[in-house]
VEXTI-840269 format. One line per 3 residues: number of its first residue (from 1); for each residue x, y, z of C-alpha. Coordinates in steps of 0.1 Angstrom, whole numbers, plus 2048, in hexadecimal, padded with zeros to 3 digits. Example, Ala and Ser with C-alpha at 12.3 -4.5 7.8 and 13.67 -1.06 7.14 Angstrom:
2
1 = 87B:7D3:84E ~ 889:7F5:847
***
This chain:
329
1 = 74C:781:784 ~ 770:786:779 ~ 786:770:77C
4 = 7A6:777:794 ~ 7C9:779:783 ~ 7DE:75B:797
7 = 800:760:79C ~ 81F:74F:796 ~ 825:73C:7B5
10 = 7FD:739:7B7 ~ 7FB:720:79C ~ 7F6:701:7B1
13 = 7D4:712:7B4 ~ 7CD:70D:78E ~ 7C4:6E6:78E
16 = 7AB:6EC:7AA ~ 79C:711:79F ~ 794:700:77E
19 = 784:6DF:78E ~ 770:6F8:7A6 ~ 767:70B:788
22 = 75F:6EC:772 ~ 745:6DF:795 ~ 736:703:793
25 = 72F:6FF:76E ~ 721:6DC:772 ~ 70E:6EA:78E
28 = 6FE:705:776 ~ 6F7:6F0:75D ~ 6E5:6CE:76C
31 = 6D4:6CA:78B ~ 6EC:6B6:796 ~ 6F5:6BA:7BE
34 = 71D:6C0:7BF ~ 719:6D3:7E0 ~ 732:6BE:7F1
37 = 74F:6BA:7D7 ~ 74E:6DD:7D3 ~ 751:6E2:7F8
40 = 771:6CA:7FB ~ 785:6DD:7DD ~ 77A:6FC:7EB
43 = 789:6F5:80E ~ 7AA:6E6:7FE ~ 7AE:706:7E7
46 = 7AB:71D:802 ~ 7BE:705:81C ~ 7DF:703:800
49 = 7D8:729:7FE ~ 7DC:730:81D ~ 7FF:71C:81E
52 = 80A:72B:800 ~ 808:752:80D ~ 812:749:82C
55 = 837:742:823 ~ 839:75D:807 ~ 85D:76F:800
58 = 860:792:7FC ~ 865:78E:7D5 ~ 83C:77C:7D6
61 = 831:796:7E9 ~ 839:7B5:7D2 ~ 823:796:7B8
64 = 808:79D:7D1 ~ 80B:7C0:7D6 ~ 80A:7C3:7B0
67 = 7F0:7B2:7B0 ~ 7D9:7C1:791 ~ 7B9:7B8:7A7
70 = 7C8:7C7:7C6 ~ 7AC:7E0:7D5 ~ 7B8:801:7CE
73 = 7BA:823:7E3 ~ 794:82C:7D3 ~ 78A:806:7DA
76 = 793:80C:7FE ~ 780:82F:7FE ~ 760:81B:7F0
79 = 760:807:80D ~ 768:818:828 ~ 753:835:823
82 = 72D:83E:817 ~ 737:85E:816 ~ 758:867:800
85 = 757:88B:7EC ~ 775:88D:7D1 ~ 78A:8AC:7D1
88 = 79D:8B7:7B7 ~ 7B9:8CE:7A8 ~ 7DC:8D7:7BB
91 = 7CE:8FE:7B1 ~ 7F1:8FD:799 ~ 7DD:8F3:779
94 = 7E1:8D0:780 ~ 7CC:8B3:78C ~ 7E1:88F:78C
97 = 7C7:872:78B ~ 7E4:85F:799 ~ 7DE:86E:7BD
100 = 7BE:872:7C7 ~ 7AE:882:7E7 ~ 78F:88E:7F5
103 = 775:88E:815 ~ 766:872:825 ~ 758:864:845
106 = 766:846:859 ~ 74A:83D:871 ~ 73C:859:87F
109 = 75F:86A:878 ~ 766:887:85B ~ 78B:880:84B
112 = 7A1:88B:831 ~ 7AC:86B:81A ~ 7C7:869:7FD
115 = 7DB:853:7EC ~ 7E9:844:7CB ~ 7D1:836:7B2
118 = 7DC:81D:79A ~ 7C4:810:77F ~ 7B4:7E7:776
121 = 7BF:7E8:752 ~ 7DA:7F7:73D ~ 7C2:815:72F
124 = 7BA:820:756 ~ 7DD:81B:75E ~ 7E5:830:746
127 = 7D1:847:74F ~ 7D9:845:771 ~ 7FD:847:76A
130 = 805:821:77A ~ 800:835:79C ~ 821:84C:798
133 = 819:86D:79E ~ 825:88C:793 ~ 82F:8AC:7A6
136 = 809:8BA:79D ~ 7FE:894:7B2 ~ 80F:8A3:7CF
139 = 809:8C3:7D2 ~ 7E6:8BB:7D1 ~ 7EB:8A0:7ED
142 = 7FC:8BB:801 ~ 7DD:8D3:7F9 ~ 7C6:8BB:808
145 = 7D9:8B7:823 ~ 7DD:8DB:82C ~ 7B5:8DC:826
148 = 7B3:8C1:844 ~ 7CA:8CF:858 ~ 7B4:8F0:859
151 = 795:8E0:861 ~ 7A3:8C7:87B ~ 79C:8A6:861
154 = 7B4:88A:868 ~ 7C6:87C:847 ~ 7C3:85D:839
157 = 7DE:852:820 ~ 7E2:834:80A ~ 800:831:7FC
160 = 803:817:7DC ~ 81C:820:7C3 ~ 839:81A:7B3
163 = 84A:83A:7B9 ~ 846:859:7AA ~ 845:864:784
166 = 868:864:779 ~ 861:873:759 ~ 872:897:747
169 = 854:8AE:74E ~ 851:89E:770 ~ 873:8AE:779
172 = 86C:8CA:764 ~ 84E:8CF:77D ~ 865:8C8:79C
175 = 85A:8A9:7A7 ~ 875:8A6:7C1 ~ 86A:8C6:7CD
178 = 846:8BF:7D1 ~ 850:8A2:7E6 ~ 86B:8B2:7F9
181 = 84B:8CF:802 ~ 835:8B0:80D ~ 84F:89E:825
184 = 85A:8C0:836 ~ 831:8CE:837 ~ 824:8AC:845
187 = 83E:8B0:863 ~ 825:8CF:86F ~ 804:8C2:869
190 = 7F0:8C5:889 ~ 7DA:8A9:884 ~ 7DD:87F:882
193 = 7EC:872:864 ~ 7E7:84F:85C ~ 7F6:83F:840
196 = 7F1:819:831 ~ 805:809:818 ~ 7E7:7F5:80C
199 = 802:7EA:7EB ~ 820:7F2:7DF ~ 832:813:7F2
202 = 852:817:7DB ~ 86C:836:7E9 ~ 866:85C:7E3
205 = 83F:85A:7D5 ~ 834:844:7F5 ~ 84B:85B:80B
208 = 839:879:7F9 ~ 817:872:80E ~ 825:85E:828
211 = 833:86E:847 ~ 81C:864:861 ~ 814:85E:881
214 = 80A:83A:87B ~ 819:826:85E ~ 803:807:856
217 = 80B:7EE:83F ~ 7F7:7D0:832 ~ 809:7AE:838
220 = 80F:7AA:80C ~ 817:7CB:80B ~ 83A:7D9:804
223 = 84D:7F9:80D ~ 86F:7FE:7FA ~ 883:81C:7F5
226 = 889:810:7D3 ~ 87C:7F3:7BC ~ 88A:7D1:7C0
229 = 88F:7D1:79A ~ 8A1:7F5:79D ~ 8B5:7EB:7BA
232 = 8C4:7CE:7A2 ~ 8CE:7E1:789 ~ 8E3:7F9:79D
235 = 8F2:7DA:7B3 ~ 8F5:7C5:798 ~ 8EE:7CE:778
238 = 8D6:7B3:778 ~ 8B1:7B9:77A ~ 8AB:793:77D
241 = 8BA:798:7A4 ~ 89F:7A5:7AD ~ 88D:78B:7C7
244 = 8B4:78C:7DA ~ 8B4:7B6:7DA ~ 88C:7B1:7E2
247 = 89B:799:802 ~ 8BB:7B2:80A ~ 8A3:7D2:80B
250 = 88C:7C5:821 ~ 86E:7D0:818 ~ 84F:7BF:828
253 = 836:7C4:842 ~ 849:7AF:85E ~ 86D:7BB:851
256 = 862:7E1:857 ~ 851:7D9:878 ~ 86F:7CF:886
259 = 885:7E6:878 ~ 86E:804:88D ~ 865:813:868
262 = 83E:80C:866 ~ 822:807:888 ~ 80A:7EB:880
265 = 808:7CD:863 ~ 7E7:7C7:85A ~ 7DE:7A3:850
268 = 7CF:79C:830 ~ 7B5:77D:829 ~ 7C4:75C:81A
271 = 7CC:762:7F7 ~ 7D5:789:800 ~ 7BC:7A7:800
274 = 7B3:7A5:7DB ~ 7A1:780:7E1 ~ 78B:792:7FC
277 = 78A:7BB:7FA ~ 76D:7BC:815 ~ 781:7AB:82D
280 = 79B:7C1:827 ~ 78C:7DD:82C ~ 777:7D4:84B
283 = 79F:7D1:856 ~ 7A9:7EE:84B ~ 78B:7FF:85A
286 = 793:7F4:87C ~ 7B4:7FF:87E ~ 7AD:820:872
289 = 797:825:88E ~ 7AB:816:8A8 ~ 7CA:82F:89C
292 = 7B8:847:898 ~ 7AB:844:8C0 ~ 7CD:844:8CC
295 = 7D3:866:8BA ~ 7B6:876:8C5 ~ 7C5:872:8E6
298 = 7E4:885:8DB ~ 7E2:8AD:8DE ~ 7F3:8C3:8B8
301 = 811:8C6:8CF ~ 817:89E:8D9 ~ 80D:89A:8B2
304 = 82D:8AB:8A3 ~ 847:8A3:8C1 ~ 83A:87E:8BA
307 = 83B:880:895 ~ 85B:88C:893 ~ 86A:878:8AC
310 = 85E:859:89D ~ 872:865:87A ~ 88F:86B:88D
313 = 894:84A:89E ~ 893:83A:877 ~ 8B2:833:869
316 = 8C2:82B:88F ~ 8D9:80F:88F ~ 8F5:806:8A9
319 = 919:7FC:8A0 ~ 928:7DC:8A3 ~ 941:7D2:8BF
322 = 94D:7B5:8AC ~ 979:7BA:8A6 ~ 982:7D0:888
325 = 991:7B1:873 ~ 9A7:7CB:864 ~ 9B9:7D4:888
328 = 9B7:7AF:88E ~ 9CB:7AB:86F
***
């Protein structure tokens, strides 16, 4: 079994984890009954882990969202469905591995599933471009979504990207145009669209497959207009102030639910989804089926109207009624 990578704020658990592993090794090498000691230490580790993850800051949630062992789009697809056929290509000569999609079945329901795909190690991350899709990736996603619209298949989108690929070649190939087309065209699709932020949702790269009737988000995921590092570099010319930027950006599920940007926060197992991916997939499946059941009651016209109204409401604010300090002076 692969050893789980521990994050900086999990260091208080390191000693406990080492003790647990030593006792397990002792049990394997001898006939000594250590079950009671093992149970006590595992219970203590679980309690401490829960305490740590209950009070994470925005900057710490980013670390969890970027965890190399956090379940990816293909992990969830494998756990959610037994029937899955991946579809390839944008029909313009490109098949971006950073954005995957295909037809699957959840329960008795056929659906289209698309999402960003990161790698588990450096070699796979390079092949997947760290989950940063090119223009071809967004055009492939749009082609598949049009296929779903034609055959009346609900669309399930999984968001997990630091942002769209910003290289020179991507710009030459029309990165901004590809994302803009997706934003426009997703508003006219006449089938239910449910998007879930499963890890890191960054900027236009996330929005390119994120125009949805329902936007869900795991509690230790983040959804942001720009990475905290980029924001800190722009505002203070100091990337080290990323934790301050993370708090100011309000990128957590609780913040975004309060702001009306997302519709539901999904609870994660103690320690994050990478500690219990099966439990995370069960939570996600239940939420997706519940949301689909609600959206099925709407006509295509109602879906279009409510989707448009949902995004029109975003960004509204009330002007303060406090007296103008300049006028008072």
